[in-house]
N, C-alpha and C positions, 0 to 999 in steps of 0.2 A: 557212496557217494563225497566226493574230496571236498573235504574241508579247507575255505579259503580263510587265511590268517591275516592280518595287518603289516606284518613282518614281510610276506611273499608277495605284498603290491608294490610297483615299482610308484612313489606318490612323491609328485611336484609340488613345490610350495610355491602358489601364486601371491605375491605381494600388490596392493594399492596403498594409495596413500589420499590425506585432504589437507589440503592447504589452508593457510588460518594466518589475515590479515588484520596487522591490529597497530597502529602507529601512533593514537595521540589518547595521554593516560587524564586522570581526573586532573590532575595540576596542570592541564595543556601544555605538558611537555613531549615532543615527538620522541620516538623511538629513534626516527634515522631522519636525514634530510626528506621531506618531502619529495615525489619524483613530478617529473616536471610535467605530466600530464593534468596535475590536480593541485599544480603551486599556485596558480594566479589566486590574488591576494582580492581581488575584488570579485572575484566570485565566490570567495569564501565568505566576506563581506555579504555577500548578497544573502548568502542561504542562512546566514546567520541571523539576520531581519526577517527570512520570510519562516523561519522556524520559531521566532518568536512572535509575528503576525500567528501563525498556526493554532501554538499556546494558546493566546490571546482568544480567538474566536472559537479553540476548542471549548474555553471558559463560557464564553458567553451563548452558547450552542445550547449547554446543556442549563444553562438558567434559562431558557427560552421554554427548553421541552419542561422543564421544575414547573413553568408558570402558564401550560398549556397553550404554549406557541410553534410549537414543531414537535413531529412525532418520534418516536426512539431513537435516541443519536447514541451511536459507537464513540465513543473517545480518541486522542491519537496520544495522550499525555504520557509522556517518556521514550515514544518511538516517533519523535521529530524528524531525527538524522535520515532515517532510512528512508522517510518518503522523497525528501528535501533532498538527499541525494540522486535519487532516481530523477525528478525533475530538470534539476541541472545536468544531469549525464545524456538524457533522452535527445537524440536529434527532432527537428522540427519533424519529419517526414518518417518518423519511427511509429510505431501504432502501441499505444497503451491498452492494457486492460485491467486495470482494476480492483482492487475489492476494497472494502466499504472502511479503510481506517487509510486514506491515501490521500485526504485532504492540501495536503503542501506540494506532492507529486501534482496534483491537479493544477492549481493554481498556478505553478510554474508555469503551466502546459497550457494556461488561459481561460479556465474555467473562474468565474466571478464569484467571487462569497455570496452573491443575491442567489446564483442558480446552483449554490451549495445547500444552499439555506430552503430553495422552492424543493429542491429535490427529498430534503428530511423532512420538509413539509407537506410532501406527498403528492406536489405538482408534478407533472411530466414533464414539465417545461423545464424543469432542473436538470437532465437529460439530454435536453434539445442545447446543446452548445455552441454558441455564436463562433468561437475559436473550437482548435484541435478536432476539428472535423471527424479524420477518422479514428479517434479513441471511443474504445467501446462504453458503456455506461455504468458508474459504480453495480459493481454483482455484491446482492447479498445471498441469493443461496450458497451452501459452501463448495467449495473448489470449482463451481461449475466457469466459472473466468479460465479456466486453467485450457481448457480444449478449443474455449471459442480464439486464445490466444495461439495455440496451433493450430488453427484453422487459418489466423492471420499471417499466420509465420510460413505456410504453405504454399499461399497466394505471394508472399513474394518470391519465396524460392523461385515459384512458377515462371513469374513473370520478368526473373533475372534481374530482379530489385534487390540493387546491397543496400537491407535496410535491415532494421530489426522489429521483432516484437516483442513485449516486453510484458511481465505478468506477475502479477503481486499476489500471496494467501499468506494465512497464519498459518503455525505451527497447528494445531488443528486439522487443518486443511490437508493435509499430509497424511492422513490416516485414511483418505477416499479415495476411489477408485479411479476418478477424473485425475488425478493428481499423477496415480503412477501410471495409467494410460497414456497421459501428456508424456511423461518421461518418457517410456518407451518409445513411443512414438518418434518425442525430438531427436532419439539417438538414431533409431534405424533409418530415417528418413534426413538425420543432418540439416536439422529445421536451424534459422537463423533466428534462435527464441530464448532469452531470457527470465530464470523462472527466478524470484526472488521471496523467500520465504521469513516471511516477520515472526520469528521465534521468539515470541514476549512471554514466553513462558507459562500460558493458559489461555487453553483454549474452551472458554466460559469457566466453569470450575475444575474441571482435566489439570492436572497441572502435568507440567512437561515430563516428569521423570514414571509416569505412567502411561503417556499419550506413545512411547514408542521405547522399545529396549535397548535402541541403536546408539554409541556412542555421540552420534552428530546423526542431524535430519540430511545435512550434506552428503552424507556416505549413501544414500540410496540412489544418486546417480554412478556412483561402481556399476551397478545390476543395469541400467541404462546405455552406459558406453558414452557419455560423458562428461566432462568435467565438473567434480563438486567443488567449492570453497566454503568454510566458515570465514564468518568478518565478525568482527567487536560492533555490534548493531547502535552503540551509542556513542560510534567514532566516526563523526563525519566524512574523515579525509578516506577514512582505509574502507569506507562501503561504496564514496565515489569512486574509489580505483576499484576495487573490485566490480563494479558495475562498466565502469568503462572498458575495466578488460574485455570482460564477456564480451560489451558492443562491437570491439573493434574486431574479437574472435567472428563475430556471429555476420558482419558487414562481410568480412572477407572469405564467406563461406566455408569456416572452422568447422560450426555447429554449433550445437545450444550449450550452457553452463546455468547450474544451481547453484544458487546461493543464500545459505542459512546465514542472515542478521541478526545475530543475540543479542537481545534486550529487555526490557522487562514493561510490563504493561500496567505502569502507576495508580490506574483509574481503575471504573468498573468495567464490565466488557462490554455494556451498554449502559444506558438508563435506565433498563429494566431489569438491571443484575444489582445484587449488594455483594461484594467480592468479600465486607469483613465476614461474612459467616465461613469462608472457607479459607480464608489467607491468612498465613502468619502475621501480626503485625511487624515482629522483629524483621523478617524476609523484608515489609515494604518498605521499613525505615532504609536497610543498608542499600537498598537497591535507588534511592533518589541521591546515594551517596555517585552512584554513575551516570545519573542521568545525562543527557546529550546536550542541551542547551547550554548550561554553565561548562558544562567541557570546552566548548568552543569559545564560550565567550575567555574562559582565562586566556585560550592561545591566542586570542586576538590581544586585550591587553597587555599581554607578557611581547605582544611586538608591537606595542604604542601604535595599533591599529584600530583602537576603541576605546571610547572614555568613562565618564559618569553621564558628561553635558549631554555626550550623541547617545547615550541611552536613555535619558529622559524623553529628547527630542523623537527615537524613538517608539518610545511608550504613546506619545501625545499623539504620534501621525498614525500608528497600529489601531490606533481606539477611535478616531476620527474614520478610519476608513471601513473600521466595522462596525458603528454606529449609522455610517451612509447605508450600507448595502444591508443594514438590518431594517432599516425605515424603509428602503426600496421592496424589502420581503413584503412588510409585512402590509406595506400598500399595494401590492399584487391583490388583481383581482380574485378571489376563490375557483377554482372550479368545480365544474360540478358530478355530479353521480356519471351523467353521461359520457368523461374522458375517458373510462376506462375502458371504453370499446373504441373511441375516435383514435386512440394513441397505440393501440394495439393492431388495429384491421385495418387495410387501405379502404374496404368496405366492409360493412358491419354481414357478416353472413346471416343468408335465411333465419334459420334455425334459432338465432340471438337478436331477431330483431324487435321481436315482442317486450322484451327484456330491456334492448335499447330506448323502443321508444315510451317503456314507463318511467327509466331515470329519466331520459328528457323531462317527462311531466313531472315527476318531484322536483326539478328544479324551476319549472314554472313554475309551480307551487309555490316555492319556496320565494322567488321572488314576486309572486305578486301579495305573500303574506308580509311581505316589506315595505310597501306601498300604505 
C-alpha cells in the first residue's frame, strides 16, 4: 500500500471574497460621496419619515398587545433601516415575500396600518391586501417564505419578465434547510432573486455567536455560486445601495444575491419573550448607540434637510395616522371561528364539513347570546 502525503499532492488554493458596504456613521457623516443611485434626498426624507412612523406604530402595537387588543407581536425596534430600504428600492412590479419584521417595507408597498393590525389581531382580512396583490402575506413559520420566493422568481424567469422577487428572513432562518435549498436553487438556475437576511444577532434567545461558526452569514452564498455581501444594517444608505445593486443584477438576468444586513434587535423577540433573561444589558446599551433612525436624522440635520419644527410636526402627523388606523381596526367586526375554514379552502372538504358547521353554529350562538 502506498502512503500519500500532503507534500506529494498538487494543491491549488481557491480564493473567495465577500464585499461589505458601509457609508454612514453614527454621527451622520459619510465615508464617501453617495452614489448617484441613492442620492435622492426627497427619497431619503421619505425614508426617514417612514422609519419614524414604523417605530411609533411598533410601540403602539406592543401597547395594544399588552392590553389584550392584539395578538402576539414581533417588534421591529432598531431594525427599521433594513425594511425601509427594501420598500424604497423595490419596483412596483417586483414580488415581495416578507417575514414578520417587515412592517415599513410593507407600508411602502401599500399595505395599510389597519391591515397590519388586522393580521396581528388574528383576522384573515389582514392578508387580503387592497394594494400590492402580487406580494406574499407575512410568513410566521421560519424560512418557508424563502422557497415561496424562489417559486416566484422561477415564474418571472420562465415568463421572461425582467423583474425580481425579494425575500427576507432572520439570522436564525439561515440554519434551516429551506434557506440552504433556496440558495442552491437560486445559484443553479440563475434566478432573479434577492435574499435579505436581517442579522439582528438573536434567533429568539440563541445568539449569532453560536448560530453559525462562519465569519459571516453572507459567505454561505459562495457554496451556491452566487454573490454574497455584508452591509451595515443600521446604515439606510448602505442597505439601499446593496439592494438596488442586487435588483439591477436580477433584472438583467445575472442571477441572485444574498445580502446580510447586520443590525441589533433592541426589543424582545416578540411580546411573548423576555430578552432580559438572556441578554447582557451592557450589550443592549452599546447597541442603542448604533440605532438607525438617529443616525439618518443626524445626516439630515447636518445637511439642513431637517429641523426640530419639522420633527415635531412629523410626530403629530404620525400619531394621528396611527390613532385613526387603530380605531378603524378596533371598529372592525370580529371574524367568527368558521373563517379559519373559509379562508383556507375554496370549497370546504367533505371530511371537514361537520367541523365547519359546528364552528358556524358557535358563531350563531354567540350572536344570540348578545341579543
